[in-house]
C-alpha positions in Angstrom: 24.4 89.2 149.1 26.8 91.8 150.2 27.8 92.2 153.8 27.2 95.9 153.8 23.8 95.7 152.1 21.2 93.1 151.4 20.4 94.8 148.1 22.4 94.8 144.8 26.1 94.1 144.7 28.0 97.4 145.3 30.5 98.7 142.7 34.2 98.3 143.6 36.7 100.8 142.3 39.7 99.1 140.6 42.7 99.0 142.9 45.6 101.3 142.2 48.3 98.9 141.1 51.9 99.5 140.3 52.4 100.1 136.5 54.9 97.3 136.2 52.4 94.8 137.5 49.7 95.8 134.9 51.6 96.5 131.7 53.2 93.6 129.8 56.9 93.5 129.1 57.7 94.0 125.4 60.6 92.1 123.9 62.6 93.8 121.2 61.9 90.9 118.7 58.1 91.4 119.2 58.3 94.9 117.6 60.8 93.9 114.9 59.1 94.2 111.4 58.9 90.9 109.6 58.1 90.5 105.9 55.9 87.7 104.6 54.6 86.9 101.2 51.1 85.5 101.8 49.2 83.7 99.0 45.4 83.5 99.0 43.0 81.0 97.5 42.7 83.0 94.3 46.5 82.7 93.8 47.2 86.3 94.5 50.3 86.9 96.6 50.6 89.8 98.9 53.8 91.1 100.5 53.1 92.3 104.0 55.5 93.8 106.6 54.2 93.6 110.2 55.7 93.5 113.6 56.1 90.0 114.9 53.6 90.5 117.7 50.9 91.2 115.0 51.8 88.0 113.1 51.5 86.1 116.4 48.1 87.7 116.9 46.9 86.9 113.4 48.0 83.3 113.9 46.0 83.2 117.1 42.9 84.6 115.5 43.2 82.2 112.5 43.6 79.2 114.7 40.6 80.1 116.8 38.5 80.7 113.7 39.4 77.4 112.0 41.2 79.1 109.1 44.8 79.7 108.2 46.6 83.1 108.2 46.4 83.4 104.4 42.6 83.0 104.5 42.4 85.7 107.3 44.6 88.1 105.3 42.4 87.6 102.2 39.3 88.2 104.2 40.8 91.3 105.7 41.7 92.7 102.3 38.1 92.3 101.2 36.7 94.3 104.2 37.9 97.7 103.1 39.2 97.6 99.5 42.1 99.9 98.6 43.1 100.5 102.3 46.5 100.0 103.7 46.5 96.2 104.3 49.2 96.3 107.0 47.3 98.9 109.0 44.0 97.0 108.5 45.6 93.8 109.8 46.9 95.7 112.9 43.4 97.2 113.5 41.7 93.8 113.2 44.2 92.2 115.6 43.8 94.9 118.2 40.0 95.0 117.8 39.8 91.2 118.2 41.9 91.4 121.4 39.6 94.2 122.8 36.5 92.1 122.1 38.1 89.1 123.9 38.9 91.3 126.9 35.4 92.7 127.0 33.9 89.2 126.9 36.2 87.9 129.6 35.6 90.9 131.8 31.8 90.5 131.4 32.1 86.9 132.5 34.3 87.8 135.4 32.1 90.6 136.8 31.0 91.1 140.4 27.5 90.2 139.4 28.6 86.8 138.2 30.8 86.3 141.2 27.8 87.0 143.4 25.8 84.5 141.4 28.5 81.8 142.0 28.4 82.5 145.7 24.6 82.3 145.9 24.4 79.1 143.8 26.6 77.2 146.3 24.8 74.9 148.7 27.7 75.2 151.1 28.4 78.2 153.3 30.3 80.4 151.0 32.0 83.8 151.2 34.3 86.1 149.4 37.2 87.7 151.3 39.0 90.9 150.3 42.7 91.5 150.8 41.8 93.6 153.8 40.3 90.5 155.4 36.7 91.8 155.1 33.8 89.6 154.0 32.6 91.1 150.7 29.9 88.5 149.7 28.2 85.6 151.5 25.3 83.3 150.9 22.3 82.2 152.9 23.9 78.9 154.1 26.8 81.0 155.5 24.3 83.2 157.4 22.5 80.0 158.6 25.8 78.6 159.9 26.4 81.8 161.9 22.9 81.8 163.3 23.2 78.2 164.4 26.7 78.3 165.9 26.9 81.9 167.2 23.3 82.6 168.2 23.2 85.4 165.7 19.9 87.1 166.2 20.3 90.4 164.3 21.8 90.7 160.8 23.2 94.1 161.8 25.6 92.3 164.1 27.5 91.2 161.0 28.6 94.8 160.4 29.5 95.5 164.0 31.5 92.8 165.7 32.1 89.9 163.4 35.7 88.8 163.0 36.5 86.2 160.3 40.1 84.9 160.0 41.7 82.1 158.0 44.8 80.2 159.1 46.9 81.7 156.4 47.7 85.3 155.4 45.5 86.4 152.5 48.4 87.8 150.5 50.3 84.6 151.0 47.3 82.6 149.8 46.8 84.7 146.7 50.5 84.4 145.8 50.4 80.6 146.2 47.2 80.2 144.2 48.4 82.5 141.4 51.6 80.6 141.2 49.8 77.3 141.1 46.9 77.7 138.6 44.0 75.3 139.1 44.7 74.5 142.7 43.0 75.2 146.0 44.1 75.7 149.6 42.5 73.7 152.4 42.9 75.5 155.7 41.1 76.4 158.9 39.1 79.4 159.9 37.9 81.1 163.0 34.9 83.4 163.6 34.4 85.6 166.6 31.3 87.6 167.5 31.3 89.4 170.7 32.4 86.7 173.2 31.4 83.8 171.0 33.8 81.9 168.8 33.8 79.0 166.4 36.3 77.2 164.2 36.0 75.2 161.0 37.6 74.1 157.8 37.4 75.9 154.5 38.6 75.5 150.9 39.8 78.7 149.3 40.5 79.6 145.7 41.0 82.9 143.7 37.7 84.7 143.3 36.9 84.7 139.5 36.7 88.4 139.1 39.0 90.9 137.2 37.9 93.9 139.4 40.0 93.0 142.5 42.2 90.3 144.0 40.0 88.4 146.4 39.5 84.9 147.7 36.3 82.7 147.5 35.9 80.2 150.3 33.7 77.2 150.7 33.2 76.0 154.2 33.8 72.2 154.3 33.2 71.6 158.0 32.3 73.3 161.2 
């Protein structure tokens, strides 16, 4: 459930990022045309000139499909007969990449992130870069009610202060540089004149829409 609303998860606008952090760097050799003679199962050989990045993409598609590049080229040639084969292979490679992106983005949606938070039996929350609680679950709310005498849910919007013992940007940099790791740290919560401390395990929140942290309270 979102902190701002007990209803559906709110939409989050994609952050404005610097172009150099979004667009990949292209090496000169990746766009260099490379000629290959590809033989199919029928014995027919086709001479194809493609940029190296497309050959790499075709190899990736073939490996994931359990075939070799020659089989993939033969299949592509049968899709639209008499078309420009090089253009067709470029289109297939790009469309495959787009489909993969759409699939991964669907899995890394805010709705699925909320489901992960709600499925956790431990007090769990998601923190934004601005140190705001974006999502939390019922065990987290129960913890607050038991330790801070929280009587009204609206208090969460007014005076709750949640801090972890590490800067969020530092945590994100460390976690992004060390894939598959977590950070064990402490946290403090303040509500009016009440305070509490505890321990929390944090990891990158699995969403493509924004850089956030997911935290699982391990002790309080």
